[in-house]
N, C-alpha and C positions, 0 to 999 in steps of 0.2 A: 141510538146512543148505546154504547157498550163500554163499561168502565170509564165513562167520561169522554170516549172518543166517538167521533162521527164515523159511522161504518158504511156510509153511502159510497158507492163506487164512482169516483170522479176520475174521468180519463186523464185529466191534467195531473193528478197525483199518481195514478197507476202507471202510466207510460214511462216516466223516468225510472221507475223501479223494474218494470217488465223488460224493457229493452236490454239493460245489462244482464238480466237473468237469461234471456234468450241467447245473448252473446256468449255467456259462460257455458251454456248448454251446448251450443254449436261447437265451441272450442273443445269441450270435453269429449264430445262424440267423435270429432275428427282427429284429435291428438294422438290417440293410441294406434290409429291406422298407419301403417308404414307407407311413406310416400317418397318418390324420387326427390333428391336434393340437387339443385342445379347451382353449383358454386359460382358459375359465371353470371348468374342473375341475382345474386345476393345483394348487390349494390342498389338495385332499383327501389326497393321498399324504403331504405333509409333516405334516399334522395327525395322521394315523394313526400315522406313524412316531414323531413327537414324543410322542404319548400312550403308545405301546408302550415306547419307549426310556426315556422319563421315568419311567414306572411301574416298569420294570425296574430302573432305577438307584436309585429311591427305596426299593423294597421288598426289594432284595437286600441281605442283611446282609453287611457286610465291616468290617474294622478301619478305624480312622481313618487317613486318608492324611496325608502330610507335604506340605510346600510343593512339593517336586520332583514328587510324583505329580500334584498339581493342575496344575502347569505342563505336565507331559507330556500330561495330558488336554486342557488348553486348546490345546496345540500340535496335538494330534490333531484337535480340532474345527476349528481354523483350516485345517489341511491338507485336511480334508474339504470345507470351504467353497471353498477354492481349486480342488480337484479337480472339485467340482460345477459351479463357474463355468466351468472349462475345458471340461468335458464338454458343457455347454450350448452353448458357442460352437463346439464341434466337431460339433454337430448341424446337419444341413442342413435349413433351413426354406424353404418356398416357398408362395406364395399361388396356389391354383388358381383362375383366373378363371372357369372353367366352372361349378364347384360352389360357389365362394366360400369353400372350406375352406382351412385352413392345413395343409399336409402336412409331416411330419417324418421324417427317416431319420438314422441314425447314420453317421458316417464310419468307414472301416475302422480308422483310427488310434485313434478313441475306443473302439471295441470291443476292439482289442488291448490298450490301456492298462487298460481295466476288467478284462479277463481277467487281465492281469498283476498288478493289485492284489489280486484274489481269490486267485489262485494263490500270491502272495507271503504273504498272510495264512495260508493253509492250510499252506504250507511252513514258515513260521515257527512255527506251532503244533506241527507234527510235529517239527521240529528241536529246539525248546526243551522241548517236553513238560513234565515236572514240575520242570524246573530253575529255574523262576521263583519257586516258593515263594509267599511273601506278596505278591510283585509281580504275580502272575497276575490278581488283581482289578483292578489298575491297567491292565494290558494289555487286559483284557476291557472295562473301562469306556471306555478310550481308543478302542478299535475301534468301540464303539457310538456314541461322540461323533463319530468320523470319518464313520460312516454317516449320522448325523443331519445333520451339516453338509453332506455331499454332496447328500443328497436335497433339503434346503431350498434350498441355493444353485442346484442344477440347476433346480428348478421356478421359483424367482423369476427366474432369468436367462432361461429359456425364455418365461416370461410376458411379460417386458419386451421380448424380441425379437419375440414373436408380436404384441404390441400394436402395434408399428411396422409390421408387414406388412399389417394390415387396412386396406383403403381407407376413407376417411371418407365 
């Protein structure tokens, strides 16, 4: 016991914290490296994410939601779209005249904000724990809709920006 907290390492408590931290570290390490962007393939990730999240939302049993819950989920989706659009515009794109490819890299600010969003979600989940009760399904569905909005908006905005870089 340290300051009233149990300090034993319980894998069931450590893994939900460790996995997002590893996720953020991998994104931070890969993001600054310039990579080729394939505008013709930008539709694949939103399709896969939409199918996975859509089927998850459809097949997960939960109680009927009220108008406030649907409003919160819609707000989460809109926030995801805004964040994805911002993240796409924080991505550095350039046309490489030697190879004819479009190259992309994330700005430091975009990586930091994405890491902050992931860590905020993990921290909120740990802080709130089981206190949400019946609203836990609303929070879970809203976070999925945030992710869906972010991925779709990011890819659409990158496609629009990349289309403008390709010489005719």
